[in-house]
PDB file of N, CA, C and O in Angstrom, chain B, residues numbered from 101:
ATOM      1  N   UNK B 101      -9.308 -19.142 -16.447  1.00  0.00           N
ATOM      2  CA  UNK B 101      -8.864 -17.780 -16.243  1.00  0.00           C
ATOM      3  C   UNK B 101      -7.581 -17.569 -17.060  1.00  0.00           C
ATOM      4  O   UNK B 101      -6.692 -18.420 -17.054  1.00  0.00           O
ATOM      5  N   UNK B 102      -7.495 -16.462 -17.743  1.00  0.00           N
ATOM      6  CA  UNK B 102      -6.362 -16.133 -18.589  1.00  0.00           C
ATOM      7  C   UNK B 102      -5.150 -15.765 -17.720  1.00  0.00           C
ATOM      8  O   UNK B 102      -5.296 -15.148 -16.665  1.00  0.00           O
ATOM      9  N   UNK B 103      -3.955 -16.153 -18.183  1.00  0.00           N
ATOM     10  CA  UNK B 103      -2.741 -15.923 -17.402  1.00  0.00           C
ATOM     11  C   UNK B 103      -2.554 -14.465 -16.974  1.00  0.00           C
ATOM     12  O   UNK B 103      -2.222 -14.227 -15.813  1.00  0.00           O
ATOM     13  N   UNK B 104      -2.753 -13.466 -17.866  1.00  0.00           N
ATOM     14  CA  UNK B 104      -2.582 -12.086 -17.394  1.00  0.00           C
ATOM     15  C   UNK B 104      -3.496 -11.731 -16.217  1.00  0.00           C
ATOM     16  O   UNK B 104      -3.097 -10.986 -15.322  1.00  0.00           O
ATOM     17  N   UNK B 105      -4.717 -12.263 -16.220  1.00  0.00           N
ATOM     18  CA  UNK B 105      -5.634 -11.966 -15.124  1.00  0.00           C
ATOM     19  C   UNK B 105      -5.188 -12.686 -13.859  1.00  0.00           C
ATOM     20  O   UNK B 105      -5.285 -12.130 -12.765  1.00  0.00           O
ATOM     21  N   UNK B 106      -4.701 -13.919 -13.995  1.00  0.00           N
ATOM     22  CA  UNK B 106      -4.177 -14.628 -12.824  1.00  0.00           C
ATOM     23  C   UNK B 106      -3.019 -13.851 -12.212  1.00  0.00           C
ATOM     24  O   UNK B 106      -2.934 -13.701 -10.993  1.00  0.00           O
ATOM     25  N   UNK B 107      -2.133 -13.360 -13.066  1.00  0.00           N
ATOM     26  CA  UNK B 107      -0.992 -12.578 -12.589  1.00  0.00           C
ATOM     27  C   UNK B 107      -1.453 -11.308 -11.882  1.00  0.00           C
ATOM     28  O   UNK B 107      -0.914 -10.920 -10.846  1.00  0.00           O
ATOM     29  N   UNK B 108      -2.459 -10.674 -12.467  1.00  0.00           N
ATOM     30  CA  UNK B 108      -2.999  -9.441 -11.886  1.00  0.00           C
ATOM     31  C   UNK B 108      -3.570  -9.713 -10.491  1.00  0.00           C
ATOM     32  O   UNK B 108      -3.288  -8.976  -9.546  1.00  0.00           O
ATOM     33  N   UNK B 109      -4.363 -10.759 -10.370  1.00  0.00           N
ATOM     34  CA  UNK B 109      -4.977 -11.087  -9.086  1.00  0.00           C
ATOM     35  C   UNK B 109      -3.904 -11.480  -8.067  1.00  0.00           C
ATOM     36  O   UNK B 109      -4.000 -11.111  -6.896  1.00  0.00           O
ATOM     37  N   UNK B 110      -2.895 -12.218  -8.500  1.00  0.00           N
ATOM     38  CA  UNK B 110      -1.813 -12.598  -7.594  1.00  0.00           C
ATOM     39  C   UNK B 110      -1.088 -11.354  -7.072  1.00  0.00           C
ATOM     40  O   UNK B 110      -0.763 -11.270  -5.888  1.00  0.00           O
ATOM     41  N   UNK B 111      -0.842 -10.407  -7.950  1.00  0.00           N
ATOM     42  CA  UNK B 111      -0.161  -9.174  -7.539  1.00  0.00           C
ATOM     43  C   UNK B 111      -1.015  -8.388  -6.544  1.00  0.00           C
ATOM     44  O   UNK B 111      -0.503  -7.846  -5.564  1.00  0.00           O
ATOM     45  N   UNK B 112      -2.316  -8.334  -6.806  1.00  0.00           N
ATOM     46  CA  UNK B 112      -3.219  -7.604  -5.912  1.00  0.00           C
ATOM     47  C   UNK B 112      -3.302  -8.294  -4.554  1.00  0.00           C
ATOM     48  O   UNK B 112      -3.301  -7.629  -3.517  1.00  0.00           O
ATOM     49  N   UNK B 113      -3.374  -9.604  -4.556  1.00  0.00           N
ATOM     50  CA  UNK B 113      -3.407 -10.329  -3.276  1.00  0.00           C
ATOM     51  C   UNK B 113      -2.114 -10.104  -2.496  1.00  0.00           C
ATOM     52  O   UNK B 113      -2.138  -9.971  -1.273  1.00  0.00           O
ATOM     53  N   UNK B 114      -0.997 -10.063  -3.201  1.00  0.00           N
ATOM     54  CA  UNK B 114       0.284  -9.774  -2.544  1.00  0.00           C
ATOM     55  C   UNK B 114       0.221  -8.406  -1.878  1.00  0.00           C
ATOM     56  O   UNK B 114       0.610  -8.255  -0.720  1.00  0.00           O
ATOM     57  N   UNK B 115      -0.268  -7.415  -2.607  1.00  0.00           N
ATOM     58  CA  UNK B 115      -0.366  -6.072  -2.033  1.00  0.00           C
ATOM     59  C   UNK B 115      -1.271  -6.057  -0.813  1.00  0.00           C
ATOM     60  O   UNK B 115      -0.982  -5.401   0.187  1.00  0.00           O
ATOM     61  N   UNK B 116      -2.361  -6.785  -0.913  1.00  0.00           N
ATOM     62  CA  UNK B 116      -3.315  -6.827   0.183  1.00  0.00           C
ATOM     63  C   UNK B 116      -2.703  -7.475   1.421  1.00  0.00           C
ATOM     64  O   UNK B 116      -2.853  -6.965   2.531  1.00  0.00           O
ATOM     65  N   UNK B 117      -2.027  -8.576   1.234  1.00  0.00           N
ATOM     66  CA  UNK B 117      -1.527  -9.338   2.372  1.00  0.00           C
ATOM     67  C   UNK B 117      -0.166  -8.859   2.876  1.00  0.00           C
ATOM     68  O   UNK B 117       0.028  -8.706   4.082  1.00  0.00           O
ATOM     69  N   UNK B 118       0.761  -8.626   1.976  1.00  0.00           N
ATOM     70  CA  UNK B 118       2.127  -8.313   2.381  1.00  0.00           C
ATOM     71  C   UNK B 118       2.341  -6.812   2.564  1.00  0.00           C
ATOM     72  O   UNK B 118       2.946  -6.380   3.545  1.00  0.00           O
ATOM     73  N   UNK B 119       1.847  -6.030   1.624  1.00  0.00           N
ATOM     74  CA  UNK B 119       2.064  -4.586   1.703  1.00  0.00           C
ATOM     75  C   UNK B 119       1.104  -3.921   2.679  1.00  0.00           C
ATOM     76  O   UNK B 119       1.285  -2.760   3.048  1.00  0.00           O
ATOM     77  N   UNK B 120       0.077  -4.665   3.096  1.00  0.00           N
ATOM     78  CA  UNK B 120      -0.871  -4.180   4.090  1.00  0.00           C
ATOM     79  C   UNK B 120      -1.531  -2.859   3.680  1.00  0.00           C
ATOM     80  O   UNK B 120      -1.601  -1.911   4.462  1.00  0.00           O
ATOM     81  N   UNK B 121      -2.010  -2.825   2.436  1.00  0.00           N
ATOM     82  CA  UNK B 121      -2.704  -1.636   1.949  1.00  0.00           C
ATOM     83  C   UNK B 121      -4.097  -1.543   2.551  1.00  0.00           C
ATOM     84  O   UNK B 121      -4.717  -2.563   2.850  1.00  0.00           O
ATOM     85  N   UNK B 122      -4.585  -0.336   2.727  1.00  0.00           N
ATOM     86  CA  UNK B 122      -5.968  -0.154   3.163  1.00  0.00           C
ATOM     87  C   UNK B 122      -6.882  -0.515   2.000  1.00  0.00           C
ATOM     88  O   UNK B 122      -6.422  -0.637   0.865  1.00  0.00           O
ATOM     89  N   UNK B 123      -8.156  -0.685   2.272  1.00  0.00           N
ATOM     90  CA  UNK B 123      -9.123  -0.975   1.209  1.00  0.00           C
ATOM     91  C   UNK B 123      -9.113   0.128   0.152  1.00  0.00           C
ATOM     92  O   UNK B 123      -9.184  -0.149  -1.046  1.00  0.00           O
ATOM     93  N   UNK B 124      -9.027   1.360   0.598  1.00  0.00           N
ATOM     94  CA  UNK B 124      -9.026   2.489  -0.320  1.00  0.00           C
ATOM     95  C   UNK B 124      -7.788   2.482  -1.210  1.00  0.00           C
ATOM     96  O   UNK B 124      -7.885   2.730  -2.412  1.00  0.00           O
ATOM     97  N   UNK B 125      -6.625   2.198  -0.624  1.00  0.00           N
ATOM     98  CA  UNK B 125      -5.383   2.146  -1.391  1.00  0.00           C
ATOM     99  C   UNK B 125      -5.403   0.997  -2.396  1.00  0.00           C
ATOM    100  O   UNK B 125      -4.960   1.148  -3.535  1.00  0.00           O
ATOM    101  N   UNK B 126      -5.922  -0.153  -1.965  1.00  0.00           N
ATOM    102  CA  UNK B 126      -6.006  -1.306  -2.849  1.00  0.00           C
ATOM    103  C   UNK B 126      -6.935  -1.018  -4.024  1.00  0.00           C
ATOM    104  O   UNK B 126      -6.606  -1.341  -5.165  1.00  0.00           O
ATOM    105  N   UNK B 127      -8.082  -0.420  -3.760  1.00  0.00           N
ATOM    106  CA  UNK B 127      -9.031  -0.101  -4.832  1.00  0.00           C
ATOM    107  C   UNK B 127      -8.411   0.892  -5.816  1.00  0.00           C
ATOM    108  O   UNK B 127      -8.540   0.733  -7.030  1.00  0.00           O
ATOM    109  N   UNK B 128      -7.747   1.905  -5.293  1.00  0.00           N
ATOM    110  CA  UNK B 128      -7.091   2.887  -6.159  1.00  0.00           C
ATOM    111  C   UNK B 128      -6.045   2.202  -7.045  1.00  0.00           C
ATOM    112  O   UNK B 128      -5.938   2.503  -8.234  1.00  0.00           O
ATOM    113  N   UNK B 129      -5.285   1.291  -6.463  1.00  0.00           N
ATOM    114  CA  UNK B 129      -4.280   0.555  -7.227  1.00  0.00           C
ATOM    115  C   UNK B 129      -4.947  -0.273  -8.327  1.00  0.00           C
ATOM    116  O   UNK B 129      -4.491  -0.278  -9.471  1.00  0.00           O
ATOM    117  N   UNK B 130      -6.015  -0.965  -7.978  1.00  0.00           N
ATOM    118  CA  UNK B 130      -6.727  -1.780  -8.965  1.00  0.00           C
ATOM    119  C   UNK B 130      -7.212  -0.943 -10.138  1.00  0.00           C
ATOM    120  O   UNK B 130      -6.977  -1.293 -11.295  1.00  0.00           O
ATOM    121  N   UNK B 131      -7.874   0.138  -9.850  1.00  0.00           N
ATOM    122  CA  UNK B 131      -8.423   0.991 -10.897  1.00  0.00           C
ATOM    123  C   UNK B 131      -7.307   1.569 -11.763  1.00  0.00           C
ATOM    124  O   UNK B 131      -7.433   1.626 -12.986  1.00  0.00           O
ATOM    125  N   UNK B 132      -6.233   1.990 -11.140  1.00  0.00           N
ATOM    126  CA  UNK B 132      -5.108   2.542 -11.895  1.00  0.00           C
ATOM    127  C   UNK B 132      -4.404   1.493 -12.749  1.00  0.00           C
ATOM    128  O   UNK B 132      -3.783   1.830 -13.757  1.00  0.00           O
ATOM    129  N   UNK B 133      -4.497   0.222 -12.355  1.00  0.00           N
ATOM    130  CA  UNK B 133      -3.782  -0.850 -13.044  1.00  0.00           C
ATOM    131  C   UNK B 133      -4.508  -1.413 -14.265  1.00  0.00           C
ATOM    132  O   UNK B 133      -3.877  -2.002 -15.142  1.00  0.00           O
ATOM    133  N   UNK B 134      -5.791  -1.242 -14.325  1.00  0.00           N
ATOM    134  CA  UNK B 134      -6.524  -1.853 -15.435  1.00  0.00           C
ATOM    135  C   UNK B 134      -6.393  -1.012 -16.700  1.00  0.00           C
ATOM    136  O   UNK B 134      -6.161   0.196 -16.642  1.00  0.00           O
ATOM    137  N   UNK B 135      -6.544  -1.668 -17.827  1.00  0.00           N
ATOM    138  CA  UNK B 135      -6.465  -0.997 -19.115  1.00  0.00           C
ATOM    139  C   UNK B 135      -7.580   0.035 -19.262  1.00  0.00           C
ATOM    140  O   UNK B 135      -8.672  -0.126 -18.717  1.00  0.00           O
ATOM    141  N   UNK B 136      -7.288   1.078 -19.996  1.00  0.00           N
ATOM    142  CA  UNK B 136      -8.289   2.116 -20.270  1.00  0.00           C
ATOM    143  C   UNK B 136      -9.538   1.508 -20.896  1.00  0.00           C
ATOM    144  O   UNK B 136     -10.656   1.920 -20.585  1.00  0.00           O
ATOM    145  N   UNK B 137      -9.346   0.515 -21.789  1.00  0.00           N
ATOM    146  CA  UNK B 137     -10.488  -0.147 -22.428  1.00  0.00           C
ATOM    147  C   UNK B 137     -11.401  -0.795 -21.395  1.00  0.00           C
ATOM    148  O   UNK B 137     -12.624  -0.764 -21.527  1.00  0.00           O
ATOM    149  N   UNK B 138     -10.800  -1.375 -20.378  1.00  0.00           N
ATOM    150  CA  UNK B 138     -11.587  -2.040 -19.330  1.00  0.00           C
ATOM    151  C   UNK B 138     -12.336  -0.999 -18.508  1.00  0.00           C
ATOM    152  O   UNK B 138     -13.507  -1.187 -18.178  1.00  0.00           O
ATOM    153  N   UNK B 139     -11.661   0.099 -18.179  1.00  0.00           N
ATOM    154  CA  UNK B 139     -12.346   1.178 -17.441  1.00  0.00           C
ATOM    155  C   UNK B 139     -13.552   1.682 -18.231  1.00  0.00           C
ATOM    156  O   UNK B 139     -14.631   1.883 -17.673  1.00  0.00           O
ATOM    157  N   UNK B 140     -13.359   1.881 -19.525  1.00  0.00           N
ATOM    158  CA  UNK B 140     -14.455   2.372 -20.368  1.00  0.00           C
ATOM    159  C   UNK B 140     -15.598   1.366 -20.401  1.00  0.00           C
ATOM    160  O   UNK B 140     -16.767   1.745 -20.339  1.00  0.00           O
ATOM    161  N   UNK B 141     -15.257   0.075 -20.500  1.00  0.00           N
ATOM    162  CA  UNK B 141     -16.281  -0.975 -20.522  1.00  0.00           C
ATOM    163  C   UNK B 141     -17.063  -0.993 -19.209  1.00  0.00           C
ATOM    164  O   UNK B 141     -18.289  -1.098 -19.218  1.00  0.00           O
ATOM    165  N   UNK B 142     -16.366  -0.891 -18.096  1.00  0.00           N
ATOM    166  CA  UNK B 142     -17.030  -0.899 -16.789  1.00  0.00           C
ATOM    167  C   UNK B 142     -18.009   0.267 -16.692  1.00  0.00           C
ATOM    168  O   UNK B 142     -19.148   0.095 -16.258  1.00  0.00           O
ATOM    169  N   UNK B 143     -17.569   1.430 -17.090  1.00  0.00           N
ATOM    170  CA  UNK B 143     -18.443   2.609 -17.030  1.00  0.00           C
ATOM    171  C   UNK B 143     -19.628   2.476 -17.978  1.00  0.00           C
ATOM    172  O   UNK B 143     -20.732   2.922 -17.667  1.00  0.00           O
ATOM    173  N   UNK B 144     -19.395   1.861 -19.140  1.00  0.00           N
ATOM    174  CA  UNK B 144     -20.456   1.715 -20.142  1.00  0.00           C
ATOM    175  C   UNK B 144     -21.557   0.752 -19.668  1.00  0.00           C
ATOM    176  O   UNK B 144     -22.738   1.009 -19.899  1.00  0.00           O
ATOM    177  N   UNK B 145     -21.184  -0.339 -19.017  1.00  0.00           N
ATOM    178  CA  UNK B 145     -22.175  -1.345 -18.631  1.00  0.00           C
ATOM    179  C   UNK B 145     -22.761  -1.122 -17.241  1.00  0.00           C
ATOM    180  O   UNK B 145     -23.767  -1.739 -16.891  1.00  0.00           O
ATOM    181  N   UNK B 146     -22.151  -0.256 -16.451  1.00  0.00           N
ATOM    182  CA  UNK B 146     -22.629  -0.028 -15.090  1.00  0.00           C
ATOM    183  C   UNK B 146     -23.779   0.974 -15.068  1.00  0.00           C
ATOM    184  O   UNK B 146     -23.819   1.916 -15.859  1.00  0.00           O
ATOM    185  N   UNK B 147     -24.701   0.752 -14.156  1.00  0.00           N
ATOM    186  CA  UNK B 147     -25.781   1.727 -13.964  1.00  0.00           C
ATOM    187  C   UNK B 147     -25.321   2.884 -13.088  1.00  0.00           C
ATOM    188  O   UNK B 147     -26.016   3.893 -12.958  1.00  0.00           O
ATOM    189  N   UNK B 148     -24.147   2.730 -12.490  1.00  0.00           N
ATOM    190  CA  UNK B 148     -23.570   3.766 -11.624  1.00  0.00           C
ATOM    191  C   UNK B 148     -22.375   4.392 -12.343  1.00  0.00           C
ATOM    192  O   UNK B 148     -21.330   3.754 -12.477  1.00  0.00           O
ATOM    193  N   UNK B 149     -22.520   5.614 -12.798  1.00  0.00           N
ATOM    194  CA  UNK B 149     -21.460   6.281 -13.556  1.00  0.00           C
ATOM    195  C   UNK B 149     -20.187   6.492 -12.751  1.00  0.00           C
ATOM    196  O   UNK B 149     -19.113   6.657 -13.329  1.00  0.00           O
ATOM    197  N   UNK B 150     -20.289   6.489 -11.442  1.00  0.00           N
ATOM    198  CA  UNK B 150     -19.124   6.708 -10.586  1.00  0.00           C
ATOM    199  C   UNK B 150     -18.614   5.432  -9.938  1.00  0.00           C
ATOM    200  O   UNK B 150     -17.955   5.483  -8.900  1.00  0.00           O
ATOM    201  N   UNK B 151     -18.910   4.296 -10.536  1.00  0.00           N
ATOM    202  CA  UNK B 151     -18.567   3.009  -9.922  1.00  0.00           C
ATOM    203  C   UNK B 151     -17.079   2.892  -9.593  1.00  0.00           C
ATOM    204  O   UNK B 151     -16.716   2.302  -8.576  1.00  0.00           O
ATOM    205  N   UNK B 152     -16.227   3.443 -10.434  1.00  0.00           N
ATOM    206  CA  UNK B 152     -14.791   3.316 -10.188  1.00  0.00           C
ATOM    207  C   UNK B 152     -14.267   4.318  -9.172  1.00  0.00           C
ATOM    208  O   UNK B 152     -13.114   4.238  -8.749  1.00  0.00           O
ATOM    209  N   UNK B 153     -15.114   5.256  -8.783  1.00  0.00           N
ATOM    210  CA  UNK B 153     -14.716   6.250  -7.779  1.00  0.00           C
ATOM    211  C   UNK B 153     -15.156   5.859  -6.371  1.00  0.00           C
ATOM    212  O   UNK B 153     -14.824   6.541  -5.402  1.00  0.00           O
ATOM    213  N   UNK B 154     -15.897   4.769  -6.258  1.00  0.00           N
ATOM    214  CA  UNK B 154     -16.408   4.318  -4.959  1.00  0.00           C
ATOM    215  C   UNK B 154     -15.729   3.019  -4.563  1.00  0.00           C
ATOM    216  O   UNK B 154     -15.656   2.085  -5.361  1.00  0.00           O
ATOM    217  N   UNK B 155     -15.246   2.955  -3.367  1.00  0.00           N
ATOM    218  CA  UNK B 155     -14.609   1.735  -2.870  1.00  0.00           C
ATOM    219  C   UNK B 155     -15.693   0.712  -2.557  1.00  0.00           C
ATOM    220  O   UNK B 155     -16.585   0.982  -1.752  1.00  0.00           O
ATOM    221  N   UNK B 156     -15.626  -0.469  -3.189  1.00  0.00           N
ATOM    222  CA  UNK B 156     -16.622  -1.515  -2.897  1.00  0.00           C
ATOM    223  C   UNK B 156     -16.562  -1.931  -1.427  1.00  0.00           C
ATOM    224  O   UNK B 156     -15.539  -1.739  -0.770  1.00  0.00           O
ATOM    225  N   UNK B 157     -17.646  -2.496  -0.912  1.00  0.00           N
ATOM    226  CA  UNK B 157     -17.710  -2.841   0.511  1.00  0.00           C
ATOM    227  C   UNK B 157     -16.836  -4.020   0.929  1.00  0.00           C
ATOM    228  O   UNK B 157     -16.580  -4.200   2.120  1.00  0.00           O
ATOM    229  N   UNK B 158     -16.375  -4.822  -0.024  1.00  0.00           N
ATOM    230  CA  UNK B 158     -15.551  -5.976   0.345  1.00  0.00           C
ATOM    231  C   UNK B 158     -14.477  -6.218  -0.709  1.00  0.00           C
ATOM    232  O   UNK B 158     -14.599  -5.789  -1.856  1.00  0.00           O
ATOM    233  N   UNK B 159     -13.427  -6.914  -0.294  1.00  0.00           N
ATOM    234  CA  UNK B 159     -12.344  -7.263  -1.207  1.00  0.00           C
ATOM    235  C   UNK B 159     -12.886  -8.139  -2.346  1.00  0.00           C
ATOM    236  O   UNK B 159     -12.468  -7.996  -3.495  1.00  0.00           O
ATOM    237  N   UNK B 160     -13.804  -9.032  -2.025  1.00  0.00           N
ATOM    238  CA  UNK B 160     -14.382  -9.899  -3.046  1.00  0.00           C
ATOM    239  C   UNK B 160     -15.055  -9.091  -4.150  1.00  0.00           C
ATOM    240  O   UNK B 160     -14.971  -9.435  -5.329  1.00  0.00           O
ATOM    241  N   UNK B 161     -15.714  -8.029  -3.756  1.00  0.00           N
ATOM    242  CA  UNK B 161     -16.388  -7.189  -4.758  1.00  0.00           C
ATOM    243  C   UNK B 161     -15.384  -6.401  -5.599  1.00  0.00           C
ATOM    244  O   UNK B 161     -15.694  -6.036  -6.733  1.00  0.00           O
ATOM    245  N   UNK B 162     -14.191  -6.133  -5.071  1.00  0.00           N
ATOM    246  CA  UNK B 162     -13.150  -5.495  -5.881  1.00  0.00           C
ATOM    247  C   UNK B 162     -12.875  -6.369  -7.094  1.00  0.00           C
ATOM    248  O   UNK B 162     -12.883  -5.914  -8.238  1.00  0.00           O
ATOM    249  N   UNK B 163     -12.628  -7.660  -6.794  1.00  0.00           N
ATOM    250  CA  UNK B 163     -12.287  -8.587  -7.863  1.00  0.00           C
ATOM    251  C   UNK B 163     -13.448  -8.765  -8.836  1.00  0.00           C
ATOM    252  O   UNK B 163     -13.243  -8.825 -10.049  1.00  0.00           O
ATOM    253  N   UNK B 164     -14.653  -8.850  -8.311  1.00  0.00           N
ATOM    254  CA  UNK B 164     -15.827  -9.013  -9.165  1.00  0.00           C
ATOM    255  C   UNK B 164     -16.007  -7.814 -10.095  1.00  0.00           C
ATOM    256  O   UNK B 164     -16.297  -7.983 -11.279  1.00  0.00           O
ATOM    257  N   UNK B 165     -15.839  -6.622  -9.568  1.00  0.00           N
ATOM    258  CA  UNK B 165     -16.025  -5.407 -10.357  1.00  0.00           C
ATOM    259  C   UNK B 165     -14.985  -5.310 -11.463  1.00  0.00           C
ATOM    260  O   UNK B 165     -15.286  -4.821 -12.552  1.00  0.00           O
ATOM    261  N   UNK B 166     -13.778  -5.763 -11.201  1.00  0.00           N
ATOM    262  CA  UNK B 166     -12.685  -5.663 -12.162  1.00  0.00           C
ATOM    263  C   UNK B 166     -12.583  -6.898 -13.052  1.00  0.00           C
ATOM    264  O   UNK B 166     -12.379  -6.763 -14.258  1.00  0.00           O
ATOM    265  N   UNK B 167     -12.718  -8.091 -12.493  1.00  0.00           N
ATOM    266  CA  UNK B 167     -12.427  -9.323 -13.227  1.00  0.00           C
ATOM    267  C   UNK B 167     -13.386  -9.579 -14.384  1.00  0.00           C
ATOM    268  O   UNK B 167     -12.936  -9.832 -15.502  1.00  0.00           O
ATOM    269  N   UNK B 168     -14.668  -9.523 -14.151  1.00  0.00           N
ATOM    270  CA  UNK B 168     -15.633  -9.845 -15.205  1.00  0.00           C
ATOM    271  C   UNK B 168     -15.492  -8.921 -16.418  1.00  0.00           C
ATOM    272  O   UNK B 168     -15.421  -9.415 -17.544  1.00  0.00           O
ATOM    273  N   UNK B 169     -15.450  -7.609 -16.229  1.00  0.00           N
ATOM    274  CA  UNK B 169     -15.254  -6.731 -17.389  1.00  0.00           C
ATOM    275  C   UNK B 169     -13.907  -6.956 -18.070  1.00  0.00           C
ATOM    276  O   UNK B 169     -13.818  -6.864 -19.294  1.00  0.00           O
ATOM    277  N   UNK B 170     -12.871  -7.247 -17.310  1.00  0.00           N
ATOM    278  CA  UNK B 170     -11.553  -7.507 -17.900  1.00  0.00           C
ATOM    279  C   UNK B 170     -11.601  -8.735 -18.793  1.00  0.00           C
ATOM    280  O   UNK B 170     -11.031  -8.745 -19.884  1.00  0.00           O
ATOM    281  N   UNK B 171     -12.283  -9.767 -18.323  1.00  0.00           N
ATOM    282  CA  UNK B 171     -12.424 -10.993 -19.118  1.00  0.00           C
ATOM    283  C   UNK B 171     -13.207 -10.724 -20.393  1.00  0.00           C
ATOM    284  O   UNK B 171     -12.865 -11.239 -21.458  1.00  0.00           O
ATOM    285  N   UNK B 172     -14.249  -9.925 -20.287  1.00  0.00           N
ATOM    286  CA  UNK B 172     -15.061  -9.587 -21.459  1.00  0.00           C
ATOM    287  C   UNK B 172     -14.235  -8.839 -22.487  1.00  0.00           C
ATOM    288  O   UNK B 172     -14.286  -9.153 -23.676  1.00  0.00           O
ATOM    289  N   UNK B 173     -13.482  -7.862 -22.043  1.00  0.00           N
ATOM    290  CA  UNK B 173     -12.648  -7.083 -22.958  1.00  0.00           C
ATOM    291  C   UNK B 173     -11.582  -7.970 -23.594  1.00  0.00           C
ATOM    292  O   UNK B 173     -11.336  -7.873 -24.796  1.00  0.00           O
ATOM    293  N   UNK B 174     -10.946  -8.833 -22.804  1.00  0.00           N
ATOM    294  CA  UNK B 174      -9.947  -9.756 -23.347  1.00  0.00           C
ATOM    295  C   UNK B 174     -10.568 -10.654 -24.413  1.00  0.00           C
ATOM    296  O   UNK B 174      -9.967 -10.874 -25.464  1.00  0.00           O
ATOM    297  N   UNK B 175     -11.770 -11.177 -24.147  1.00  0.00           N
ATOM    298  CA  UNK B 175     -12.455 -12.049 -25.098  1.00  0.00           C
ATOM    299  C   UNK B 175     -12.762 -11.294 -26.385  1.00  0.00           C
ATOM    300  O   UNK B 175     -12.536 -11.819 -27.476  1.00  0.00           O
ATOM    301  N   UNK B 176     -13.272 -10.070 -26.274  1.00  0.00           N
ATOM    302  CA  UNK B 176     -13.605  -9.279 -27.455  1.00  0.00           C
ATOM    303  C   UNK B 176     -12.367  -8.984 -28.293  1.00  0.00           C
ATOM    304  O   UNK B 176     -12.425  -9.042 -29.522  1.00  0.00           O
ATOM    305  N   UNK B 177     -11.252  -8.670 -27.647  1.00  0.00           N
ATOM    306  CA  UNK B 177     -10.013  -8.394 -28.374  1.00  0.00           C
ATOM    307  C   UNK B 177      -9.532  -9.644 -29.108  1.00  0.00           C
ATOM    308  O   UNK B 177      -9.095  -9.554 -30.255  1.00  0.00           O
ATOM    309  N   UNK B 178      -9.608 -10.805 -28.462  1.00  0.00           N
ATOM    310  CA  UNK B 178      -9.202 -12.065 -29.094  1.00  0.00           C
ATOM    311  C   UNK B 178     -10.101 -12.389 -30.275  1.00  0.00           C
ATOM    312  O   UNK B 178      -9.620 -12.816 -31.324  1.00  0.00           O
ATOM    313  N   UNK B 179     -11.392 -12.190 -30.114  1.00  0.00           N
ATOM    314  CA  UNK B 179     -12.353 -12.471 -31.187  1.00  0.00           C
ATOM    315  C   UNK B 179     -12.093 -11.551 -32.377  1.00  0.00           C
ATOM    316  O   UNK B 179     -12.139 -12.000 -33.523  1.00  0.00           O
ATOM    317  N   UNK B 180     -11.820 -10.275 -32.125  1.00  0.00           N
ATOM    318  CA  UNK B 180     -11.521  -9.327 -33.205  1.00  0.00           C
ATOM    319  C   UNK B 180     -10.237  -9.719 -33.934  1.00  0.00           C
ATOM    320  O   UNK B 180     -10.174  -9.670 -35.163  1.00  0.00           O
ATOM    321  N   UNK B 181      -9.220 -10.108 -33.176  1.00  0.00           N
ATOM    322  CA  UNK B 181      -7.952 -10.516 -33.786  1.00  0.00           C
ATOM    323  C   UNK B 181      -8.144 -11.760 -34.640  1.00  0.00           C
ATOM    324  O   UNK B 181      -7.584 -11.850 -35.733  1.00  0.00           O
ATOM    325  N   UNK B 182      -8.936 -12.729 -34.155  1.00  0.00           N
ATOM    326  CA  UNK B 182      -9.205 -13.932 -34.918  1.00  0.00           C
ATOM    327  C   UNK B 182      -9.965 -13.616 -36.206  1.00  0.00           C
ATOM    328  O   UNK B 182      -9.708 -14.222 -37.246  1.00  0.00           O
ATOM    329  N   UNK B 183     -10.887 -12.680 -36.136  1.00  0.00           N
ATOM    330  CA  UNK B 183     -11.684 -12.316 -37.304  1.00  0.00           C
ATOM    331  C   UNK B 183     -10.844 -11.613 -38.374  1.00  0.00           C
ATOM    332  O   UNK B 183     -11.130 -11.701 -39.568  1.00  0.00           O
ATOM    333  N   UNK B 184      -9.808 -10.918 -37.919  1.00  0.00           N
ATOM    334  CA  UNK B 184      -8.945 -10.183 -38.857  1.00  0.00           C
ATOM    335  C   UNK B 184      -7.903 -11.065 -39.527  1.00  0.00           C
ATOM    336  O   UNK B 184      -7.309 -10.665 -40.528  1.00  0.00           O
ATOM    337  N   UNK B 185      -7.679 -12.220 -39.008  1.00  0.00           N
ATOM    338  CA  UNK B 185      -6.702 -13.026 -39.700  1.00  0.00           C
ATOM    339  C   UNK B 185      -6.141 -14.078 -38.903  1.00  0.00           C
ATOM    340  O   UNK B 185      -5.296 -14.833 -39.384  1.00  0.00           O
TER     341      UNK B 185
END
C-alpha cells in the first residue's frame, strides 16, 4: 500500500473512532477528500452512476469503494510519469 493511501486510511479511521462521525458524515468526508481524478475513475468504471452519492452499507465497503480506484489512479500516474522520462 502506498504511503499517501495509508495516511488517508489512518486519518479516516481516526475520524471514525475519535471524532465519532456518523456513517453519512464519514462517507461525505471520504468523497470530498479524494482527488477529482479518482472520483472520475470511480464514476467511469461503476455501473451505478450515483455510486458516490450513496452511503455504502458498511465501513469496509467505504474503503473498498475508495481504495481500489485510488490505487489504480496512482499506478496510472506513476506509469505515465515513468514513460515520460
